[in-house]
N, C-alpha and C positions, 0 to 999 in steps of 0.2 A: 280386878287387876288384869285379868286376861284381856278384857276389852281394851284397857289402856295399853297393854303390851302389844296387842295386835294393831292398835291404832298407831303406836310409835313405829312398829315394824313397817306398816303400810306407808307411813309418812316418810320413813327413811328410804324405802324402796321407791316411792314417788319422787323423792328428792334426787336419788341416784339416777333414776330414769330421766328426770328433767335435765340433770347435768349432762347425761349421755346425749339427750336430744339437742341441747345447746351446742355441745362439742361436735355432734354430727352436722348441725346447721353451719357451724363455723368451718368445718372441713369441706362441706359442699361449697360454701362461698369461696374458700381458698382455691378449691379445684376449678371452680367456674372462672375465677380471676386468672388462674394459670392457663386455662384453656383459651380464654379470650386473648391473653397476652401472646400465646403461641400462634393463634389464628392471625393476629395483627402482624407478628413477625413473618409468618408465611406469606401474607398478602404483600408486605413490603418487599420480601425477597422475590416474589413472583413479579411485582412491578419492575424491580431492578432487572430481572432476567428479561422481561419483555422489552424494556428500554435498551438493554444490551443487545438483544436480538435485532431491534430496529437500527441501532447504531451499526451493528455488524452488516446489516443489509445495505445501509447507506454507504458504509465504507467499501463494501464489495462492489457497489455500482461505481463509486469513484475510482476504485482500482481498475475496473473494466475500462472506464473512460481513459484513464492514464495509460493503461496497457495498449489501447487502440492508438492513442497519440504516439506512444513509443514505437509501435509497429509502423505507423505512418512516417515517423521520423527516420526509422531504419530504412524503409523503402525509399524515401527521398534521398537519404545518404547513399544508398546503393546506386541510384540513378546518377547522382552527382559524381560518385566515384567512377562510374563507367564513362561519364562525359569527360572527367579529368583524364582518364587513361586515353581516351580518344584524342583529346587535345594534346596530350604528351606525345602520342604517336605522330600526330600531324606536325607538331613542333620539331620532333626528331627528323621527320621526313623533309621538312622545310630547311632545316639546318644542313642536312645532307645535300639537298639541291643547291643551297647557297654555297657550300664548299665546292661542289662541282662547277657551278657558274664562276666562282672565284678562280678556280684552277684554269678554266677555259679562258677567262679574262686575262689572267697572268700569262698564259701561253700566247694569247693573241697580242698582248703588249710586247712580249719578247719578240714575236715575229715582226710586229710593227717596228720595233727598234732596229731589228736586223735589216728590215727592208729599207728603213730610213738611212741607216749607215751605208748600206750597199748603194742606195740611190745617190747619196752625197759623194761617194767614191766614184760612182759612174759619171757624175757631172764634172768632176774635177779633171 
């Protein structure tokens, strides 16, 4: 009976150890699956970050180009504004000259009228 008892105990211990071995293998498989899943997620995130960095660089270059265009437009606007101011000053000066010439013309017309009237009176 001792041999049967020892044999039963050894069989039970072997069965328990076999179950622990299977559970351990299942746990290792589960951990390996989780590790692979996490690695895949990290790789996807890294790819997204890389793509975002590339998009950021492209956007930054576009922004620099647009900023340069804006600066050029501002410079052109300033030149145009200065030219407009100069044209306005010339226009104002010409208007003043025209007013002076008009006043002189009116004065000359008045003198001419006076001269004609005095000339007509002198002829009569």
